[in-house]
N, C-alpha and C positions, 0 to 999 in steps of 0.2 A: 757259284752260289752254294750256301751251306744246305745240308739236309736237316730235317727236323725229326725228332724222335716220335715215331708213330707206332702205337700199339693197336692191335685189332681185337675187339671184344664182341663176340656174337656176330661177326661179320661187319662190324662198324669200326672204321678207322678213327682213332682218337689221337690228336696231336697233343702230346704232353706239354710242349712248350706253351701252347695256347691255354691249357688248363692251369698251368703254373701262373701265367701272366694274368689271366682272369681272376684267379684267387687273390693275387697280390693287389690288383686294381681295386677289387671289392674291399679288401682289408684296409687299404689306404683311404678309400672313400669313407668307410665306417669310422676309422680312427680319427680322421680329420673332423668329421661331424661331431663325434663324441667329445673330443678335446675342445672344440669351439663352444659347446653348450655346457661344459662341465662347471664353469664358474662365470655364469652370466652376470654382467654388471651394467647398470645404466650410467653410473657416474664415472667408472674407470674400466671401460671394456678393453679386453686384450686385443692384440693385433689380429689374431686369428678370428676372434669374434667379429671385429670390424669387417674383416674380409668376407666372412660367411654372411653377414648382414648385407653387404654389398651384393653378393651373389644372389641372396634371397630377393632383394629389391629388383635386381636385373631380371631374374626369372619371373617375378610377379608382373613386371611391366611387359615382358615378352608374351606371357600368357594372356594378359589383359588386352594385348593388341590383336588377339585372335578370336576372343569370345567376350560376351557380356561380363561386366565386373562381378555380378552376383554368382557367377559360375567358376570363378578363378580359384578360390581357396581350396576346393577338393583336389586340385591338380598340382598344387605347389610342391608337395613331396615328390610326386612323379617327375616334375620338371627339374627339381634340384638334384634328384638321384641321377637322372639321365645326363644332365649337362656335366656334373662332376665326374661320374663314372667314365663317360666317354672321353672327356678331356684328359683325365689321368691315363686312361688306356691308350690314347693317341700318343702320349709322350713317353710311355714306359720304355719303349725300345730305343730312345734317343741317347741316354747317358752312357750306356755301356752294353756289351754283349757277353754272353757266356757260351763259349764254344769248346767242345772237347773233340779230340781226334782219336779215331780207332783204326786199327789195322786188321781187326778180326771180325769174323762173321757174327752178327748178333740179330737173329731173326725176330727177337722180341720187339726190337725197335725198327724193324724193316731193313736192317743192314745185311743184305745177302751177298754171296760171292760175286754175283753179277754186278751189284751196285759198286762193290770194291774195285772190280776190274774196270768199270766205267770211269772211276775217279783215280786211276793210277795206283791201286793197291791200298789206298787209305780213304777214309771218309771223315769230314768235319761235320759234327752234329751241333746245331745251334739250340740251346736250351732257353733262350731269352729273346723276346720280341714284343712289339706292341700287339696286344690281342686283337685290336681292330685291323691289323694287317692280315688277318685270316678271314676269308670270306664266310666260313661257317659261323664265326662269332658275330659278324655284322648281320648275317642272315638270321641268326637266332634273335638278335635285338629287334630286327625289323618284323619278324614273325610275332614276337610278343606284342609289338605295337599294333600290328594288323588284327590280332585276336582281341586286344583290348578295345580298339576303336569300334569293332563290330559289336562286341558285347555291350559297350556303353551306349551305342546307338539304339540297339534293341531294347535296352533296359530303360533309358532315360527319354527316348524320343521315338518310341516304337512305330507309330503311324507315319510320322514325318520321315523317319529314316527309310522305311520300306518304300514309301511313296517316291523318295528321291531317285530310286533306281529307274523310275518310269517317267521322269521329267526331262525335258518339257513334253516329250511325246513317248508313248509306250514302246515304239520301235527303237528307242535309244537304249533299251535294256542291255543288249549285248555290248555296246560301247561302254556302258556304266560298269559292267563286270570287268572288262579289260582295264578300265581306269583303276578299279579297286585292286586288281592283281598287280598293276604296274606300280602302285604306291610303295609296297614293301620291297619290290625289286629295285626301284630307284634309290630308296633309303639305304639298302644294303650295299649296292654296287657303288654309289657315290662315296660313302664312308670308306669302304674297303679300298677302292681304287686310289684315292688320295693318300691314304696312310701307307699302303703297300708300295706305291710309287716312290714315296719319300724314303722308305727303308731300303729299297733297291738302289736308289741314288746314293745313299750313305754308304752302302756296301761297295759301290763302284768307286766312290771317292777314297775309301779306305785302301783300295788297291794301289793308289798313287803314293802311299807312304807319307813321308814328311812333307812332300811337295803339296799334298792335298789338304794339309791342316787348315790353311785359311779358308778354303772352300767348305771344309767340314764345319767350321765354326759358323760361317755365314749361313749355311743351309740349316744347321740346327736351330739357329735363331729364327729363321723363316719358318721352320717346322712348328715352333711354338705358336706362331700366328695361324698356320694351317690347321693345327690341332684344335685351337680355340674356335675357329670359324666352322669347322666340321661338327664340333660338339654343339655349337649354337644352331646350325642348320638342321641337324637331326632333331634337336629338341623343339624348335619352333615349328617344323613340319609336322611333328607328332601332335603338337597342340592344334595346329590348323586342321588336321584330319579329325581329331576328337571334336573340335568345334563344329565342323560340318556335319558330324554324326549326331551330336546331342542338341544342337541349337535349332529350334524350329524356324520356319521361314519368316514368321512375324518378328521373332526375337532378333533374327539376323538383320532385318531392315532397321530395327530400333538401334542395334549396335552400331550400324554404319551411319 
Protein backbone atom coordinates (compact mmCIF):
# COMPACT_ATOMS: atom_id res chain seq x y z
CA UNK A 1 0.00 0.00 0.00
CA UNK A 2 1.07 3.57 -0.64
CA UNK A 3 1.97 6.01 2.09
CA UNK A 4 0.21 9.35 2.41
CA UNK A 5 1.91 12.73 2.97
CA UNK A 6 1.24 13.55 6.60
CA UNK A 7 2.49 16.71 8.29
CA UNK A 8 2.27 17.44 12.00
CA UNK A 9 1.17 20.88 13.20
CA UNK A 10 0.88 21.47 16.92
CA UNK A 11 0.84 17.75 17.58
CA UNK A 12 -2.01 17.18 15.10
CA UNK A 13 -1.32 14.91 12.12
CA UNK A 14 -2.74 16.32 8.87
CA UNK A 15 -3.03 14.20 5.73
CA UNK A 16 -2.26 16.53 2.82
CA UNK A 17 -3.83 14.19 0.27
CA UNK A 18 -7.15 14.47 2.13
CA UNK A 19 -6.88 18.27 2.30
CA UNK A 20 -6.18 18.45 -1.44
CA UNK A 21 -9.08 16.08 -2.23
CA UNK A 22 -11.55 17.93 0.04
CA UNK A 23 -10.62 21.24 -1.59
CA UNK A 24 -11.06 19.83 -5.09
CA UNK A 25 -14.42 18.23 -4.16
CA UNK A 26 -15.68 21.51 -2.69
CA UNK A 27 -14.54 23.46 -5.77
CA UNK A 28 -16.18 21.00 -8.19
CA UNK A 29 -19.44 21.16 -6.19
CA UNK A 30 -19.35 24.97 -6.16
CA UNK A 31 -18.48 25.33 -9.85
CA UNK A 32 -21.15 22.80 -10.86
CA UNK A 33 -23.80 24.71 -8.92
CA UNK A 34 -22.66 28.11 -10.27
CA UNK A 35 -22.57 26.93 -13.88
CA UNK A 36 -26.03 25.33 -13.56
CA UNK A 37 -27.69 28.55 -12.35
CA UNK A 38 -25.68 31.02 -14.44
CA UNK A 39 -28.12 31.10 -17.36
CA UNK A 40 -31.42 29.81 -16.08
CA UNK A 41 -34.06 29.32 -18.73
CA UNK A 42 -37.63 28.03 -18.66
CA UNK A 43 -37.95 27.58 -22.44
CA UNK A 44 -34.46 26.30 -23.28
CA UNK A 45 -32.72 24.95 -20.17
CA UNK A 46 -29.18 23.65 -20.51
CA UNK A 47 -28.32 20.01 -19.85
CA UNK A 48 -26.61 20.88 -16.59
CA UNK A 49 -29.64 22.93 -15.50
CA UNK A 50 -31.87 19.94 -16.23
CA UNK A 51 -29.53 17.72 -14.26
CA UNK A 52 -29.47 20.02 -11.24
CA UNK A 53 -33.25 20.44 -11.36
CA UNK A 54 -33.55 16.65 -11.29
CA UNK A 55 -31.19 16.50 -8.30
CA UNK A 56 -33.20 19.25 -6.56
CA UNK A 57 -36.48 17.38 -7.14
CA UNK A 58 -34.91 14.13 -5.91
CA UNK A 59 -33.55 15.79 -2.76
CA UNK A 60 -36.89 17.54 -2.15
CA UNK A 61 -38.78 14.24 -2.34
CA UNK A 62 -36.18 12.59 -0.12
CA UNK A 63 -36.52 15.24 2.58
CA UNK A 64 -40.31 15.28 2.25
CA UNK A 65 -40.35 11.55 3.01
CA UNK A 66 -38.78 12.25 6.41
CA UNK A 67 -40.69 15.31 7.67
CA UNK A 68 -43.86 17.40 7.10
CA UNK A 69 -43.91 19.29 3.79
CA UNK A 70 -43.96 22.72 5.47
CA UNK A 71 -40.55 22.05 7.02
CA UNK A 72 -38.77 20.82 3.87
CA UNK A 73 -37.71 24.09 2.21
CA UNK A 74 -35.19 25.29 4.88
CA UNK A 75 -33.21 22.05 4.49
CA UNK A 76 -33.04 21.93 0.69
CA UNK A 77 -29.67 23.67 0.48
CA UNK A 78 -28.22 21.37 3.14
CA UNK A 79 -29.53 18.27 1.38
CA UNK A 80 -28.26 19.43 -2.03
CA UNK A 81 -24.83 20.28 -0.65
CA UNK A 82 -24.47 16.98 1.23
CA UNK A 83 -25.53 14.69 -1.60
CA UNK A 84 -23.46 16.48 -4.27
CA UNK A 85 -20.32 16.94 -2.15
CA UNK A 86 -20.33 13.38 -0.84
CA UNK A 87 -21.07 11.85 -4.26
CA UNK A 88 -18.23 13.80 -5.88
CA UNK A 89 -15.92 12.96 -2.96
CA UNK A 90 -16.77 9.26 -3.26
CA UNK A 91 -15.76 9.19 -6.92
CA UNK A 92 -12.73 11.46 -6.84
CA UNK A 93 -10.21 8.66 -6.36
CA UNK A 94 -11.61 6.46 -9.16
CA UNK A 95 -10.28 7.96 -12.42
CA UNK A 96 -6.56 8.17 -11.58
CA UNK A 97 -3.94 8.38 -8.87
CA UNK A 98 -0.98 10.67 -8.27
CA UNK A 99 1.96 8.79 -6.77
CA UNK A 100 5.53 9.98 -6.28
CA UNK A 101 8.50 7.88 -5.21
CA UNK A 102 11.22 8.96 -2.84
CA UNK A 103 14.49 7.36 -1.74
CA UNK A 104 15.34 10.07 0.76
CA UNK A 105 14.31 10.88 4.31
CA UNK A 106 11.66 13.61 4.46
CA UNK A 107 10.48 14.00 8.03
CA UNK A 108 8.13 16.84 7.03
CA UNK A 109 5.91 14.24 5.34
CA UNK A 110 6.61 11.50 7.88
CA UNK A 111 9.19 9.68 5.71
CA UNK A 112 11.82 8.58 8.22
CA UNK A 113 14.77 6.24 7.71
CA UNK A 114 12.81 3.55 9.52
CA UNK A 115 9.93 3.91 7.04
CA UNK A 116 12.35 3.67 4.10
CA UNK A 117 13.95 0.55 5.55
CA UNK A 118 10.53 -1.06 5.99
CA UNK A 119 9.73 -0.42 2.30
CA UNK A 120 13.03 -1.61 0.80
CA UNK A 121 14.83 1.74 0.70
CA UNK A 122 12.11 3.67 -1.12
CA UNK A 123 8.60 4.91 -0.39
CA UNK A 124 5.66 5.60 -2.70
CA UNK A 125 3.60 8.61 -1.61
CA UNK A 126 -0.01 8.90 -2.81
CA UNK A 127 -1.19 12.50 -3.24
CA UNK A 128 -4.66 11.73 -4.57
CA UNK A 129 -7.59 9.74 -3.17
CA UNK A 130 -11.28 9.98 -2.43
CA UNK A 131 -11.54 12.18 0.67
CA UNK A 132 -14.31 9.97 2.05
CA UNK A 133 -11.81 7.09 2.12
CA UNK A 134 -10.31 8.89 5.14
CA UNK A 135 -12.03 8.28 8.47
CA UNK A 136 -11.16 11.78 9.73
CA UNK A 137 -13.14 13.29 6.82
CA UNK A 138 -16.25 11.16 7.30
CA UNK A 139 -16.01 11.69 11.08
CA UNK A 140 -15.87 15.44 10.48
CA UNK A 141 -19.00 15.31 8.31
CA UNK A 142 -20.80 13.17 10.89
CA UNK A 143 -19.77 15.54 13.69
CA UNK A 144 -21.19 18.51 11.77
CA UNK A 145 -24.47 16.62 11.38
CA UNK A 146 -24.48 15.67 15.09
CA UNK A 147 -23.99 19.29 16.21
CA UNK A 148 -26.53 20.58 13.69
CA UNK A 149 -29.20 18.08 14.73
CA UNK A 150 -28.86 18.92 18.41
CA UNK A 151 -28.81 22.68 17.83
CA UNK A 152 -31.88 22.52 15.60
CA UNK A 153 -33.71 20.32 18.12
CA UNK A 154 -32.99 22.74 20.96
CA UNK A 155 -33.91 25.78 18.84
CA UNK A 156 -37.01 24.58 16.98
CA UNK A 157 -38.50 22.01 19.34
CA UNK A 158 -36.93 22.65 22.74
CA UNK A 159 -39.51 21.04 25.01
CA UNK A 160 -40.28 18.09 22.73
CA UNK A 161 -36.61 17.43 21.98
CA UNK A 162 -35.51 17.37 25.61
CA UNK A 163 -38.57 15.31 26.56
CA UNK A 164 -37.68 12.68 23.92
CA UNK A 165 -34.63 11.66 25.97
CA UNK A 166 -36.94 10.41 28.72
CA UNK A 167 -39.54 8.64 26.60
CA UNK A 168 -41.26 6.28 26.95
CA UNK A 169 -39.86 6.05 30.51
CA UNK A 170 -37.33 8.18 32.39
CA UNK A 171 -34.94 5.25 32.94
CA UNK A 172 -34.46 5.01 29.15
CA UNK A 173 -32.26 8.15 29.36
CA UNK A 174 -28.90 6.26 29.28
CA UNK A 175 -30.04 4.25 26.25
CA UNK A 176 -31.13 7.45 24.50
CA UNK A 177 -27.67 8.93 25.08
CA UNK A 178 -26.02 5.83 23.63
CA UNK A 179 -28.37 6.04 20.64
CA UNK A 180 -27.44 9.68 20.01
CA UNK A 181 -23.71 8.92 20.21
CA UNK A 182 -24.15 5.92 17.90
CA UNK A 183 -25.74 8.02 15.15
CA UNK A 184 -22.60 9.99 14.11
CA UNK A 185 -20.44 6.89 14.64
CA UNK A 186 -22.49 4.81 12.23
CA UNK A 187 -22.72 7.68 9.72
CA UNK A 188 -18.93 8.08 9.70
CA UNK A 189 -17.99 4.40 9.71
CA UNK A 190 -20.51 3.31 7.06
CA UNK A 191 -19.35 5.91 4.54
CA UNK A 192 -15.65 5.43 5.29
CA UNK A 193 -15.74 1.62 5.21
CA UNK A 194 -17.51 1.40 1.85
CA UNK A 195 -15.31 3.92 0.04
CA UNK A 196 -12.04 2.79 1.64
CA UNK A 197 -12.76 -0.86 0.83
CA UNK A 198 -13.41 0.13 -2.80
CA UNK A 199 -10.09 1.96 -3.08
CA UNK A 200 -8.20 -0.94 -1.48
CA UNK A 201 -9.76 -3.31 -4.01
CA UNK A 202 -8.79 -1.00 -6.89
CA UNK A 203 -5.19 -0.89 -5.60
CA UNK A 204 -5.19 -4.71 -5.43
CA UNK A 205 -6.57 -5.06 -8.97
CA UNK A 206 -3.91 -2.64 -10.29
CA UNK A 207 -1.24 -5.04 -9.02
CA UNK A 208 -2.48 -7.57 -11.59
CA UNK A 209 -1.35 -5.30 -14.42
CA UNK A 210 -2.98 -5.73 -17.85
CA UNK A 211 -4.75 -8.91 -16.71
CA UNK A 212 -6.73 -6.90 -14.17
CA UNK A 213 -8.05 -4.33 -16.69
CA UNK A 214 -11.50 -5.96 -17.19
CA UNK A 215 -11.92 -6.31 -13.43
CA UNK A 216 -10.88 -2.68 -12.94
CA UNK A 217 -13.43 -1.41 -15.47
CA UNK A 218 -16.19 -3.53 -13.92
CA UNK A 219 -15.35 -2.44 -10.38
CA UNK A 220 -15.15 1.25 -11.30
CA UNK A 221 -18.60 0.98 -12.86
CA UNK A 222 -19.92 -0.64 -9.69
CA UNK A 223 -18.15 2.05 -7.62
CA UNK A 224 -20.33 4.70 -9.29
CA UNK A 225 -23.37 2.88 -7.93
CA UNK A 226 -21.81 2.46 -4.46
CA UNK A 227 -20.80 6.15 -4.38
CA UNK A 228 -24.33 7.25 -5.26
CA UNK A 229 -25.94 4.92 -2.71
CA UNK A 230 -23.62 6.06 0.09
CA UNK A 231 -24.24 9.75 -0.69
CA UNK A 232 -27.99 9.09 -0.64
CA UNK A 233 -27.83 7.13 2.64
CA UNK A 234 -25.80 9.82 4.41
CA UNK A 235 -28.20 12.53 3.21
CA UNK A 236 -31.46 10.77 4.02
CA UNK A 237 -30.22 9.65 7.46
CA UNK A 238 -29.21 13.23 8.20
CA UNK A 239 -32.72 14.38 7.32
CA UNK A 240 -34.28 11.60 9.42
CA UNK A 241 -32.22 12.67 12.44
CA UNK A 242 -33.15 16.33 11.90
CA UNK A 243 -36.81 15.42 11.53
CA UNK A 244 -36.80 13.47 14.80
CA UNK A 245 -35.22 16.45 16.53
CA UNK A 246 -37.44 19.26 15.21
CA UNK A 247 -40.82 17.61 14.59
CA UNK A 248 -43.13 17.47 17.60
CA UNK A 249 -44.99 14.28 18.53
CA UNK A 250 -48.31 15.62 17.17
CA UNK A 251 -46.77 16.77 13.88
CA UNK A 252 -45.11 13.38 13.46
CA UNK A 253 -48.47 11.62 13.72
CA UNK A 254 -49.98 14.05 11.19
CA UNK A 255 -47.07 13.43 8.81
CA UNK A 256 -47.61 9.67 8.95
